[in-house]
PDB file with SEQRES, HELIX, SHEET and CRYST1 records, atoms N, CA, C and O in Angstrom:
SEQRES   1 A   69  MET LYS ASP LYS LEU PHE GLN LYS PRO ILE VAL VAL LEU          
SEQRES   2 A   69  PRO LYS TYR HIS LYS ASP VAL ARG MET VAL LYS MET GLN          
SEQRES   3 A   69  PRO SER GLU LEU LEU LEU ASN ALA ALA PHE GLU VAL ARG          
SEQRES   4 A   69  LEU ARG GLU LEU ARG GLY ASP HIS PHE ALA ASP ASN ASP          
SEQRES   5 A   69  PRO ARG LYS LYS LEU CYS CYS LEU MET ALA GLN LEU THR          
SEQRES   6 A   69  ARG LEU ARG GLN                                              
HELIX    1 AA1 PRO A   27  GLY A   45  1                                  19    
HELIX    2 AA2 PRO A   53  CYS A   58  5                                   6    
HELIX    3 AA3 LEU A   60  ARG A   68  1                                   9    
SHEET    1 AA1 2 LYS A   4  LEU A   5  0                                        
SHEET    2 AA1 2 LYS A   8  PRO A   9 -1                                        
CRYST1    1.000    1.000    1.000  90.00  90.00  90.00 P 1           1          
ATOM      1  N   MET A   1      37.792  10.104  32.389  1.00  0.00           N  
ATOM      2  CA  MET A   1      38.685  11.117  31.877  1.00  0.00           C  
ATOM      3  C   MET A   1      39.431  11.725  33.056  1.00  0.00           C  
ATOM      4  O   MET A   1      38.822  12.102  34.057  1.00  0.00           O  
ATOM      5  N   LYS A   2      40.728  11.816  32.938  1.00  0.00           N  
ATOM      6  CA  LYS A   2      41.546  12.308  34.041  1.00  0.00           C  
ATOM      7  C   LYS A   2      41.931  13.772  33.880  1.00  0.00           C  
ATOM      8  O   LYS A   2      42.462  14.364  34.819  1.00  0.00           O  
ATOM      9  N   ASP A   3      41.686  14.366  32.738  1.00  0.00           N  
ATOM     10  CA  ASP A   3      42.032  15.772  32.530  1.00  0.00           C  
ATOM     11  C   ASP A   3      41.130  16.659  33.379  1.00  0.00           C  
ATOM     12  O   ASP A   3      39.919  16.455  33.461  1.00  0.00           O  
ATOM     13  N   LYS A   4      41.760  17.649  34.010  1.00  0.00           N  
ATOM     14  CA  LYS A   4      40.986  18.545  34.871  1.00  0.00           C  
ATOM     15  C   LYS A   4      41.348  19.992  34.568  1.00  0.00           C  
ATOM     16  O   LYS A   4      42.445  20.308  34.106  1.00  0.00           O  
ATOM     17  N   LEU A   5      40.391  20.844  34.844  1.00  0.00           N  
ATOM     18  CA  LEU A   5      40.565  22.277  34.702  1.00  0.00           C  
ATOM     19  C   LEU A   5      40.001  22.901  35.973  1.00  0.00           C  
ATOM     20  O   LEU A   5      38.819  22.726  36.266  1.00  0.00           O  
ATOM     21  N   PHE A   6      40.798  23.605  36.713  1.00  0.00           N  
ATOM     22  CA  PHE A   6      40.399  24.161  38.012  1.00  0.00           C  
ATOM     23  C   PHE A   6      39.908  23.067  38.953  1.00  0.00           C  
ATOM     24  O   PHE A   6      38.905  23.237  39.646  1.00  0.00           O  
ATOM     25  N   GLN A   7      40.610  21.961  38.972  1.00  0.00           N  
ATOM     26  CA  GLN A   7      40.336  20.800  39.830  1.00  0.00           C  
ATOM     27  C   GLN A   7      38.965  20.170  39.571  1.00  0.00           C  
ATOM     28  O   GLN A   7      38.438  19.468  40.435  1.00  0.00           O  
ATOM     29  N   LYS A   8      38.388  20.411  38.400  1.00  0.00           N  
ATOM     30  CA  LYS A   8      37.120  19.778  38.012  1.00  0.00           C  
ATOM     31  C   LYS A   8      37.322  19.100  36.669  1.00  0.00           C  
ATOM     32  O   LYS A   8      38.119  19.567  35.855  1.00  0.00           O  
ATOM     33  N   PRO A   9      36.615  18.007  36.424  1.00  0.00           N  
ATOM     34  CA  PRO A   9      36.724  17.364  35.112  1.00  0.00           C  
ATOM     35  C   PRO A   9      36.298  18.324  33.998  1.00  0.00           C  
ATOM     36  O   PRO A   9      35.365  19.109  34.168  1.00  0.00           O  
ATOM     37  N   ILE A  10      36.980  18.254  32.876  1.00  0.00           N  
ATOM     38  CA  ILE A  10      36.654  19.132  31.752  1.00  0.00           C  
ATOM     39  C   ILE A  10      35.272  18.792  31.193  1.00  0.00           C  
ATOM     40  O   ILE A  10      34.491  19.679  30.847  1.00  0.00           O  
ATOM     41  N   VAL A  11      34.992  17.508  31.113  1.00  0.00           N  
ATOM     42  CA  VAL A  11      33.715  17.046  30.574  1.00  0.00           C  
ATOM     43  C   VAL A  11      33.108  16.049  31.550  1.00  0.00           C  
ATOM     44  O   VAL A  11      33.788  15.140  32.027  1.00  0.00           O  
ATOM     45  N   VAL A  12      31.851  16.220  31.837  1.00  0.00           N  
ATOM     46  CA  VAL A  12      31.130  15.262  32.676  1.00  0.00           C  
ATOM     47  C   VAL A  12      30.154  14.521  31.760  1.00  0.00           C  
ATOM     48  O   VAL A  12      29.216  15.106  31.217  1.00  0.00           O  
ATOM     49  N   LEU A  13      30.397  13.245  31.608  1.00  0.00           N  
ATOM     50  CA  LEU A  13      29.564  12.435  30.706  1.00  0.00           C  
ATOM     51  C   LEU A  13      28.476  11.720  31.493  1.00  0.00           C  
ATOM     52  O   LEU A  13      28.708  11.313  32.631  1.00  0.00           O  
ATOM     53  N   PRO A  14      27.291  11.559  30.909  1.00  0.00           N  
ATOM     54  CA  PRO A  14      26.244  10.790  31.585  1.00  0.00           C  
ATOM     55  C   PRO A  14      26.604   9.309  31.574  1.00  0.00           C  
ATOM     56  O   PRO A  14      27.474   8.877  30.817  1.00  0.00           O  
ATOM     57  N   LYS A  15      25.930   8.539  32.419  1.00  0.00           N  
ATOM     58  CA  LYS A  15      26.154   7.095  32.451  1.00  0.00           C  
ATOM     59  C   LYS A  15      25.775   6.488  31.106  1.00  0.00           C  
ATOM     60  O   LYS A  15      24.827   6.923  30.452  1.00  0.00           O  
ATOM     61  N   TYR A  16      26.534   5.480  30.713  1.00  0.00           N  
ATOM     62  CA  TYR A  16      26.280   4.785  29.449  1.00  0.00           C  
ATOM     63  C   TYR A  16      24.977   3.994  29.566  1.00  0.00           C  
ATOM     64  O   TYR A  16      24.737   3.314  30.563  1.00  0.00           O  
ATOM     65  N   HIS A  17      24.147   4.093  28.538  1.00  0.00           N  
ATOM     66  CA  HIS A  17      22.949   3.276  28.470  1.00  0.00           C  
ATOM     67  C   HIS A  17      22.730   2.882  27.009  1.00  0.00           C  
ATOM     68  O   HIS A  17      23.042   3.632  26.084  1.00  0.00           O  
ATOM     69  N   LYS A  18      22.199   1.716  26.841  1.00  0.00           N  
ATOM     70  CA  LYS A  18      21.974   1.196  25.495  1.00  0.00           C  
ATOM     71  C   LYS A  18      20.506   0.829  25.363  1.00  0.00           C  
ATOM     72  O   LYS A  18      19.970   0.047  26.149  1.00  0.00           O  
ATOM     73  N   ASP A  19      19.867   1.407  24.356  1.00  0.00           N  
ATOM     74  CA  ASP A  19      18.449   1.142  24.123  1.00  0.00           C  
ATOM     75  C   ASP A  19      18.260   0.973  22.619  1.00  0.00           C  
ATOM     76  O   ASP A  19      18.179   1.957  21.883  1.00  0.00           O  
ATOM     77  N   VAL A  20      18.190  -0.257  22.174  1.00  0.00           N  
ATOM     78  CA  VAL A  20      18.044  -0.552  20.748  1.00  0.00           C  
ATOM     79  C   VAL A  20      16.623  -1.013  20.492  1.00  0.00           C  
ATOM     80  O   VAL A  20      16.115  -1.923  21.147  1.00  0.00           O  
ATOM     81  N   ARG A  21      16.003  -0.371  19.534  1.00  0.00           N  
ATOM     82  CA  ARG A  21      14.636  -0.758  19.175  1.00  0.00           C  
ATOM     83  C   ARG A  21      14.585  -1.048  17.684  1.00  0.00           C  
ATOM     84  O   ARG A  21      15.018  -0.233  16.869  1.00  0.00           O  
ATOM     85  N   MET A  22      14.072  -2.173  17.345  1.00  0.00           N  
ATOM     86  CA  MET A  22      13.919  -2.555  15.946  1.00  0.00           C  
ATOM     87  C   MET A  22      12.526  -2.141  15.489  1.00  0.00           C  
ATOM     88  O   MET A  22      11.523  -2.470  16.122  1.00  0.00           O  
ATOM     89  N   VAL A  23      12.487  -1.423  14.392  1.00  0.00           N  
ATOM     90  CA  VAL A  23      11.219  -0.953  13.852  1.00  0.00           C  
ATOM     91  C   VAL A  23      11.020  -1.614  12.496  1.00  0.00           C  
ATOM     92  O   VAL A  23      11.884  -1.533  11.624  1.00  0.00           O  
ATOM     93  N   LYS A  24       9.889  -2.263  12.326  1.00  0.00           N  
ATOM     94  CA  LYS A  24       9.590  -2.896  11.058  1.00  0.00           C  
ATOM     95  C   LYS A  24       8.992  -1.857  10.117  1.00  0.00           C  
ATOM     96  O   LYS A  24       8.009  -1.194  10.448  1.00  0.00           O  
ATOM     97  N   MET A  25       9.596  -1.726   8.944  1.00  0.00           N  
ATOM     98  CA  MET A  25       9.127  -0.726   7.985  1.00  0.00           C  
ATOM     99  C   MET A  25       7.877  -1.223   7.266  1.00  0.00           C  
ATOM    100  O   MET A  25       7.715  -2.418   7.019  1.00  0.00           O  
ATOM    101  N   GLN A  26       7.014  -0.294   6.943  1.00  0.00           N  
ATOM    102  CA  GLN A  26       5.806  -0.598   6.194  1.00  0.00           C  
ATOM    103  C   GLN A  26       6.181  -0.863   4.738  1.00  0.00           C  
ATOM    104  O   GLN A  26       7.212  -0.374   4.277  1.00  0.00           O  
ATOM    105  N   PRO A  27       5.368  -1.626   4.001  1.00  0.00           N  
ATOM    106  CA  PRO A  27       5.666  -1.884   2.586  1.00  0.00           C  
ATOM    107  C   PRO A  27       5.838  -0.606   1.761  1.00  0.00           C  
ATOM    108  O   PRO A  27       6.679  -0.553   0.863  1.00  0.00           O  
ATOM    109  N   SER A  28       5.050   0.414   2.063  1.00  0.00           N  
ATOM    110  CA  SER A  28       5.171   1.669   1.312  1.00  0.00           C  
ATOM    111  C   SER A  28       6.519   2.341   1.589  1.00  0.00           C  
ATOM    112  O   SER A  28       7.106   2.939   0.687  1.00  0.00           O  
ATOM    113  N   GLU A  29       7.015   2.249   2.830  1.00  0.00           N  
ATOM    114  CA  GLU A  29       8.326   2.813   3.169  1.00  0.00           C  
ATOM    115  C   GLU A  29       9.438   2.045   2.483  1.00  0.00           C  
ATOM    116  O   GLU A  29      10.404   2.639   2.005  1.00  0.00           O  
ATOM    117  N   LEU A  30       9.309   0.732   2.431  1.00  0.00           N  
ATOM    118  CA  LEU A  30      10.315  -0.087   1.743  1.00  0.00           C  
ATOM    119  C   LEU A  30      10.376   0.265   0.264  1.00  0.00           C  
ATOM    120  O   LEU A  30      11.459   0.365  -0.313  1.00  0.00           O  
ATOM    121  N   LEU A  31       9.226   0.451  -0.342  1.00  0.00           N  
ATOM    122  CA  LEU A  31       9.156   0.803  -1.762  1.00  0.00           C  
ATOM    123  C   LEU A  31       9.790   2.173  -2.016  1.00  0.00           C  
ATOM    124  O   LEU A  31      10.551   2.346  -2.968  1.00  0.00           O  
ATOM    125  N   LEU A  32       9.471   3.132  -1.165  1.00  0.00           N  
ATOM    126  CA  LEU A  32      10.028   4.476  -1.305  1.00  0.00           C  
ATOM    127  C   LEU A  32      11.549   4.464  -1.127  1.00  0.00           C  
ATOM    128  O   LEU A  32      12.267   5.095  -1.903  1.00  0.00           O  
ATOM    129  N   ASN A  33      12.039   3.755  -0.120  1.00  0.00           N  
ATOM    130  CA  ASN A  33      13.483   3.671   0.103  1.00  0.00           C  
ATOM    131  C   ASN A  33      14.193   2.995  -1.062  1.00  0.00           C  
ATOM    132  O   ASN A  33      15.276   3.421  -1.463  1.00  0.00           O  
ATOM    133  N   ALA A  34      13.591   1.948  -1.604  1.00  0.00           N  
ATOM    134  CA  ALA A  34      14.199   1.252  -2.733  1.00  0.00           C  
ATOM    135  C   ALA A  34      14.314   2.173  -3.943  1.00  0.00           C  
ATOM    136  O   ALA A  34      15.344   2.195  -4.616  1.00  0.00           O  
ATOM    137  N   ALA A  35      13.255   2.933  -4.217  1.00  0.00           N  
ATOM    138  CA  ALA A  35      13.281   3.871  -5.343  1.00  0.00           C  
ATOM    139  C   ALA A  35      14.313   4.962  -5.118  1.00  0.00           C  
ATOM    140  O   ALA A  35      15.025   5.347  -6.046  1.00  0.00           O  
ATOM    141  N   PHE A  36      14.397   5.461  -3.893  1.00  0.00           N  
ATOM    142  CA  PHE A  36      15.352   6.512  -3.567  1.00  0.00           C  
ATOM    143  C   PHE A  36      16.788   5.996  -3.712  1.00  0.00           C  
ATOM    144  O   PHE A  36      17.649   6.707  -4.229  1.00  0.00           O  
ATOM    145  N   GLU A  37      17.051   4.770  -3.262  1.00  0.00           N  
ATOM    146  CA  GLU A  37      18.387   4.186  -3.375  1.00  0.00           C  
ATOM    147  C   GLU A  37      18.796   4.004  -4.830  1.00  0.00           C  
ATOM    148  O   GLU A  37      19.955   4.222  -5.182  1.00  0.00           O  
ATOM    149  N   VAL A  38      17.849   3.603  -5.677  1.00  0.00           N  
ATOM    150  CA  VAL A  38      18.150   3.453  -7.110  1.00  0.00           C  
ATOM    151  C   VAL A  38      18.536   4.799  -7.698  1.00  0.00           C  
ATOM    152  O   VAL A  38      19.498   4.895  -8.461  1.00  0.00           O  
ATOM    153  N   ARG A  39      17.789   5.839  -7.346  1.00  0.00           N  
ATOM    154  CA  ARG A  39      18.086   7.181  -7.871  1.00  0.00           C  
ATOM    155  C   ARG A  39      19.440   7.683  -7.372  1.00  0.00           C  
ATOM    156  O   ARG A  39      20.189   8.292  -8.135  1.00  0.00           O  
ATOM    157  N   LEU A  40      19.761   7.437  -6.108  1.00  0.00           N  
ATOM    158  CA  LEU A  40      21.059   7.854  -5.572  1.00  0.00           C  
ATOM    159  C   LEU A  40      22.206   7.099  -6.243  1.00  0.00           C  
ATOM    160  O   LEU A  40      23.273   7.666  -6.481  1.00  0.00           O  
ATOM    161  N   ARG A  41      21.985   5.828  -6.545  1.00  0.00           N  
ATOM    162  CA  ARG A  41      23.011   5.043  -7.245  1.00  0.00           C  
ATOM    163  C   ARG A  41      23.274   5.631  -8.629  1.00  0.00           C  
ATOM    164  O   ARG A  41      24.415   5.668  -9.088  1.00  0.00           O  
ATOM    165  N   GLU A  42      22.208   6.090  -9.290  1.00  0.00           N  
ATOM    166  CA  GLU A  42      22.358   6.731 -10.602  1.00  0.00           C  
ATOM    167  C   GLU A  42      23.137   8.045 -10.480  1.00  0.00           C  
ATOM    168  O   GLU A  42      23.982   8.355 -11.320  1.00  0.00           O  
ATOM    169  N   LEU A  43      22.843   8.811  -9.424  1.00  0.00           N  
ATOM    170  CA  LEU A  43      23.511  10.096  -9.227  1.00  0.00           C  
ATOM    171  C   LEU A  43      25.006   9.926  -8.994  1.00  0.00           C  
ATOM    172  O   LEU A  43      25.796  10.782  -9.393  1.00  0.00           O  
ATOM    173  N   ARG A  44      25.406   8.818  -8.346  1.00  0.00           N  
ATOM    174  CA  ARG A  44      26.820   8.595  -8.085  1.00  0.00           C  
ATOM    175  C   ARG A  44      27.621   8.475  -9.361  1.00  0.00           C  
ATOM    176  O   ARG A  44      28.810   8.795  -9.375  1.00  0.00           O  
ATOM    177  N   GLY A  45      27.001   8.022 -10.425  1.00  0.00           N  
ATOM    178  CA  GLY A  45      27.702   7.850 -11.691  1.00  0.00           C  
ATOM    179  C   GLY A  45      27.661   9.078 -12.586  1.00  0.00           C  
ATOM    180  O   GLY A  45      28.417   9.161 -13.554  1.00  0.00           O  
ATOM    181  N   ASP A  46      26.786  10.039 -12.279  1.00  0.00           N  
ATOM    182  CA  ASP A  46      26.640  11.233 -13.115  1.00  0.00           C  
ATOM    183  C   ASP A  46      27.680  12.295 -12.761  1.00  0.00           C  
ATOM    184  O   ASP A  46      28.244  12.301 -11.667  1.00  0.00           O  
ATOM    185  N   HIS A  47      27.915  13.183 -13.712  1.00  0.00           N  
ATOM    186  CA  HIS A  47      28.806  14.322 -13.495  1.00  0.00           C  
ATOM    187  C   HIS A  47      27.990  15.590 -13.697  1.00  0.00           C  
ATOM    188  O   HIS A  47      27.273  15.725 -14.689  1.00  0.00           O  
ATOM    189  N   PHE A  48      28.103  16.522 -12.748  1.00  0.00           N  
ATOM    190  CA  PHE A  48      27.305  17.738 -12.782  1.00  0.00           C  
ATOM    191  C   PHE A  48      28.200  18.968 -12.845  1.00  0.00           C  
ATOM    192  O   PHE A  48      29.379  18.922 -12.493  1.00  0.00           O  
ATOM    193  N   ALA A  49      27.605  20.073 -13.304  1.00  0.00           N  
ATOM    194  CA  ALA A  49      28.327  21.343 -13.329  1.00  0.00           C  
ATOM    195  C   ALA A  49      28.586  21.804 -11.893  1.00  0.00           C  
ATOM    196  O   ALA A  49      27.920  21.355 -10.961  1.00  0.00           O  
ATOM    197  N   ASP A  50      29.548  22.694 -11.725  1.00  0.00           N  
ATOM    198  CA  ASP A  50      29.915  23.156 -10.379  1.00  0.00           C  
ATOM    199  C   ASP A  50      28.770  23.852  -9.660  1.00  0.00           C  
ATOM    200  O   ASP A  50      28.692  23.782  -8.433  1.00  0.00           O  
ATOM    201  N   ASN A  51      27.880  24.523 -10.384  1.00  0.00           N  
ATOM    202  CA  ASN A  51      26.793  25.254  -9.737  1.00  0.00           C  
ATOM    203  C   ASN A  51      25.512  24.420  -9.588  1.00  0.00           C  
ATOM    204  O   ASN A  51      24.486  24.954  -9.166  1.00  0.00           O  
ATOM    205  N   ASP A  52      25.550  23.151  -9.919  1.00  0.00           N  
ATOM    206  CA  ASP A  52      24.376  22.272  -9.822  1.00  0.00           C  
ATOM    207  C   ASP A  52      24.244  21.753  -8.380  1.00  0.00           C  
ATOM    208  O   ASP A  52      25.195  21.174  -7.855  1.00  0.00           O  
ATOM    209  N   PRO A  53      23.082  21.948  -7.729  1.00  0.00           N  
ATOM    210  CA  PRO A  53      22.926  21.492  -6.342  1.00  0.00           C  
ATOM    211  C   PRO A  53      22.997  19.969  -6.188  1.00  0.00           C  
ATOM    212  O   PRO A  53      23.253  19.472  -5.090  1.00  0.00           O  
ATOM    213  N   ARG A  54      22.774  19.229  -7.271  1.00  0.00           N  
ATOM    214  CA  ARG A  54      22.856  17.763  -7.203  1.00  0.00           C  
ATOM    215  C   ARG A  54      24.285  17.272  -7.091  1.00  0.00           C  
ATOM    216  O   ARG A  54      24.506  16.103  -6.776  1.00  0.00           O  
ATOM    217  N   LYS A  55      25.259  18.130  -7.340  1.00  0.00           N  
ATOM    218  CA  LYS A  55      26.663  17.734  -7.293  1.00  0.00           C  
ATOM    219  C   LYS A  55      27.037  17.205  -5.909  1.00  0.00           C  
ATOM    220  O   LYS A  55      27.869  16.305  -5.795  1.00  0.00           O  
ATOM    221  N   LYS A  56      26.426  17.759  -4.855  1.00  0.00           N  
ATOM    222  CA  LYS A  56      26.711  17.319  -3.490  1.00  0.00           C  
ATOM    223  C   LYS A  56      26.295  15.864  -3.264  1.00  0.00           C  
ATOM    224  O   LYS A  56      26.857  15.188  -2.403  1.00  0.00           O  
ATOM    225  N   LEU A  57      25.326  15.384  -4.022  1.00  0.00           N  
ATOM    226  CA  LEU A  57      24.815  14.026  -3.824  1.00  0.00           C  
ATOM    227  C   LEU A  57      25.639  12.966  -4.557  1.00  0.00           C  
ATOM    228  O   LEU A  57      25.256  11.796  -4.572  1.00  0.00           O  
ATOM    229  N   CYS A  58      26.747  13.350  -5.157  1.00  0.00           N  
ATOM    230  CA  CYS A  58      27.605  12.376  -5.825  1.00  0.00           C  
ATOM    231  C   CYS A  58      28.451  11.603  -4.825  1.00  0.00           C  
ATOM    232  O   CYS A  58      29.013  10.561  -5.163  1.00  0.00           O  
ATOM    233  N   CYS A  59      28.546  12.096  -3.609  1.00  0.00           N  
ATOM    234  CA  CYS A  59      29.337  11.458  -2.560  1.00  0.00           C  
ATOM    235  C   CYS A  59      28.445  10.495  -1.770  1.00  0.00           C  
ATOM    236  O   CYS A  59      27.331  10.854  -1.390  1.00  0.00           O  
ATOM    237  N   LEU A  60      28.927   9.293  -1.526  1.00  0.00           N  
ATOM    238  CA  LEU A  60      28.146   8.287  -0.816  1.00  0.00           C  
ATOM    239  C   LEU A  60      27.751   8.755   0.583  1.00  0.00           C  
ATOM    240  O   LEU A  60      26.623   8.510   1.012  1.00  0.00           O  
ATOM    241  N   MET A  61      28.644   9.417   1.297  1.00  0.00           N  
ATOM    242  CA  MET A  61      28.331   9.867   2.654  1.00  0.00           C  
ATOM    243  C   MET A  61      27.226  10.925   2.640  1.00  0.00           C  
ATOM    244  O   MET A  61      26.367  10.929   3.522  1.00  0.00           O  
ATOM    245  N   ALA A  62      27.239  11.812   1.659  1.00  0.00           N  
ATOM    246  CA  ALA A  62      26.172  12.808   1.549  1.00  0.00           C  
ATOM    247  C   ALA A  62      24.844  12.120   1.253  1.00  0.00           C  
ATOM    248  O   ALA A  62      23.800  12.539   1.754  1.00  0.00           O  
ATOM    249  N   GLN A  63      24.881  11.079   0.453  1.00  0.00           N  
ATOM    250  CA  GLN A  63      23.653  10.345   0.135  1.00  0.00           C  
ATOM    251  C   GLN A  63      23.097   9.655   1.383  1.00  0.00           C  
ATOM    252  O   GLN A  63      21.889   9.680   1.619  1.00  0.00           O  
ATOM    253  N   LEU A  64      23.960   9.050   2.168  1.00  0.00           N  
ATOM    254  CA  LEU A  64      23.494   8.372   3.385  1.00  0.00           C  
ATOM    255  C   LEU A  64      22.879   9.362   4.362  1.00  0.00           C  
ATOM    256  O   LEU A  64      21.878   9.061   5.012  1.00  0.00           O  
ATOM    257  N   THR A  65      23.474  10.537   4.464  1.00  0.00           N  
ATOM    258  CA  THR A  65      22.925  11.570   5.331  1.00  0.00           C  
ATOM    259  C   THR A  65      21.539  11.995   4.849  1.00  0.00           C  
ATOM    260  O   THR A  65      20.623  12.167   5.653  1.00  0.00           O  
ATOM    261  N   ARG A  66      21.393  12.161   3.547  1.00  0.00           N  
ATOM    262  CA  ARG A  66      20.111  12.568   2.978  1.00  0.00           C  
ATOM    263  C   ARG A  66      19.078  11.468   3.161  1.00  0.00           C  
ATOM    264  O   ARG A  66      17.908  11.754   3.416  1.00  0.00           O  
ATOM    265  N   LEU A  67      19.497  10.217   3.033  1.00  0.00           N  
ATOM    266  CA  LEU A  67      18.571   9.089   3.172  1.00  0.00           C  
ATOM    267  C   LEU A  67      18.003   9.029   4.593  1.00  0.00           C  
ATOM    268  O   LEU A  67      16.847   8.649   4.779  1.00  0.00           O  
ATOM    269  N   ARG A  68      18.793   9.396   5.582  1.00  0.00           N  
ATOM    270  CA  ARG A  68      18.342   9.358   6.969  1.00  0.00           C  
ATOM    271  C   ARG A  68      17.336  10.457   7.270  1.00  0.00           C  
ATOM    272  O   ARG A  68      16.594  10.349   8.246  1.00  0.00           O  
ATOM    273  N   GLN A  69      17.287  11.512   6.464  1.00  0.00           N  
ATOM    274  CA  GLN A  69      16.364  12.611   6.734  1.00  0.00           C  
ATOM    275  C   GLN A  69      15.001  12.165   6.386  1.00  0.00           C  
ATOM    276  O   GLN A  69      14.046  12.929   6.531  1.00  0.00           O  
TER     277      GLN A  69                                                      
END                                                                             
């Protein structure tokens, strides 16, 4: 980055490093994820009232965020 403020870089980034680890899921985790994905797929097709907290889960991106938690 060439932008500077008071003759110093605005942002100092750490060196790039890549560390990818593959984790094998347990059968119970696979089963739970499969059930959760089916339920989220059902929610995408449903219509909810404005004050219903499930309304936020109608968006695919919101579902993916929730799935990662």
